[in-house]
N, C-alpha and C positions, 0 to 999 in steps of 0.2 A: 504494500500500500504506500502511495506516495506521501511524502511529508508535506503537510499544509503549512503555509506561511502564517505566522502569528500577526494579526492586524495591529497589535500594540507595539510591535518592534519598530525601532527607528529604521527608516529606509536606507539602503546602501547609497553612498554618495554618487551623484551623477557626474561623469567626467565633463569638465568644462570644455566648451567648443570655442576655439579661437576664431574670432571674426577677422577675415583677411582685410588688410588695409586697402585703401583706395588705390586704384591702378596708378594714379598720378604720384601718390606717396611712395609706392614700391619702386617706380621707375625714376623717382625724383625729377619729374617733369612738371613744369609749371602748367597751370590750368590753360585750356585753349584760349587763344587770343580772340577778342571780339572782331567780327568781320568788318573790314574797312569799307564803308559805304560812300566814300568820297566820289567815286565814279558815278554811282547812281544819282547822287545829289546834283552833280554837274550836268548830267544828261537828262534830268527830270523833264526839261522842256521838250525833249524829243520823244516823250512817251505820251501816247494818246489813249485815253480810257473813255469808252462810249457805252452808254446803256441803251438797250433796245435795238441793237443791230441784229438782223436776221441771222441766226446761228448757222444756217445752211450755207449762206453766202460767205460768212467768216471761215467756215470749214473749207469751202472751195478755194478761198484765198490761201489758206494754209497748205492745201494740196498742191496748188500751183507753185508756191514758194518751195515746197519740198522737192518737187520735180526739177525746178530751176536751180536749186541749191542757193537760194538767196533768202534774206530775212523776210518774214511775213509782212512787216511794216512797209517794206519797199514795194511789195506787190500791191498792197492795199493803197499805198500812196499813188502808184502809177495808174491804177484802175480809177481811183477817185478823181485824180487830176484830168484824166481823159474825159470822164463824164462831166466834170465842171467846164472843161473847154467846149464840149458839145452843148451844154446849157447856155454858155455865153454866145455861141454861134446860132442859137435858136433851134438846134436839132434835138434837144431833150426838153420835153415839157414837164415842168414841175409846178403843176397847178394845184394848190391846196384847196381842200373842200372843208366845210364845217363838220366838226365831229360832235355828235350829240352827247357823247360820254365825257368830253373834256372841254376845258376853256379854249385850248389851242386848236388850230386847224389840223388836218390830217392829209397825207398824200395817198393813203390807202383806205378809203371808205369801204365798208362792208359791201355796199351795192356794186362797187366797181371791181370786185374780185374776179378771179378767173372762172368761177362757176357760173352757170347760166342763171338768168334772172327768174325763170319760172320755178326753179327748185327751191324748196324751203331752206332757210338758213339753219345750219347745224349748230347747236349751242356749244358743242365740244370745240369746233373750229374757232368760234368766236372767243372762247375762253383762252385758247392757245394764242390768238393774236393779242388779246389784252394782257397776257402774261409775258409778252416779249420785253417789256420794260425791266423785267428782273434779270435779263441776260446782260452780262457785262463783257465787253470785248476790249482787249488791250493790245496795242501794237507799239513797237519801238521803231525809231527811225523816221518819225513824223516831224517835218519842220514846223516851227512855231507859226510861220506865216499861213500854212495850209490849215492848221487848227483854228487860227483866228478867222480865216475866210469862211470855213464851215460854220463856225459859231455865229458869225455875222449873217450868213445866208439863212440860218435856221431861226434867227432872233425875231422878236415881235415887229421890228421895223421892216423886215423882208418877208419871208414866207410864213413866219409864225407857226412853225411845226417843231415837234421834238427832233432833236439832232440825230437820234437813232434812226428815225424814219427817213430823214434826209440822206444819211449815209447808206441806208439800205437801198434807197432808190438809185443813188449814184453807183453803188456796187453792182446792182442788178443790170444797169445799163452798160457799165464798163465790162463786166464779165460776159455779157451777151456779145459785145463787140470782140472780146478776146476769143470766144468760142467760134465766132464766124470769121476770124482772121483779120478783122479790121484793126485790132490793137495787137501789136507785136511786142512781146516782152523778151528782150534779149539780154541774157546775163553776161556780165563782163567781169573778168577775174580781177580781184583787188586784194593784194597783200595776203595771199593764202586762202581767201574766200571769194565768193562771187557777189556782185552787186548788179543792179539793173541799170542799163543805159537810160538816161532821163528822156532822151528823144525816142520814146518807145512806140511812136505811131508809125504806121506804114506810109 
């Protein structure tokens, strides 16, 4: 018969476990340095952040940039500048219409969408369009002058539309021109990487 333990006995001492010191202490290495953000601060003006840009168009910009081995911001810049030039020449109509859901005008009213007029409006599609303002698109390599021009064009004094809608309309026009061969984006090698030639029109 096995011997039972007496519950009133003092328990055997538990061997103490040594806690290993921090890796920095064992290697006698200083804690990692804080990242130097000086470059980001100096180039902050070349970063463009827009809300409400159609994510499918932004993804297409990313795909083209990946194929050409150039930064996304340069592709977006070339496409938008092409569309702005077409707008100045009168080839692109940016006619805002009243939006019943907002104070500002809109470039994409629900009645002017691609679906036919006799079909009923699907609420799911309408929710998706209204939720576009939550999408945030960021590009680097945007000149300050272009950002200012876009902001002025979308302002109350000009079209009075959300800037995301304006950029969506410009991207749609420019990417259609790229697909049809009217806009030629030609990468040029620059210090180990590629960049776009600014005279990218055929």
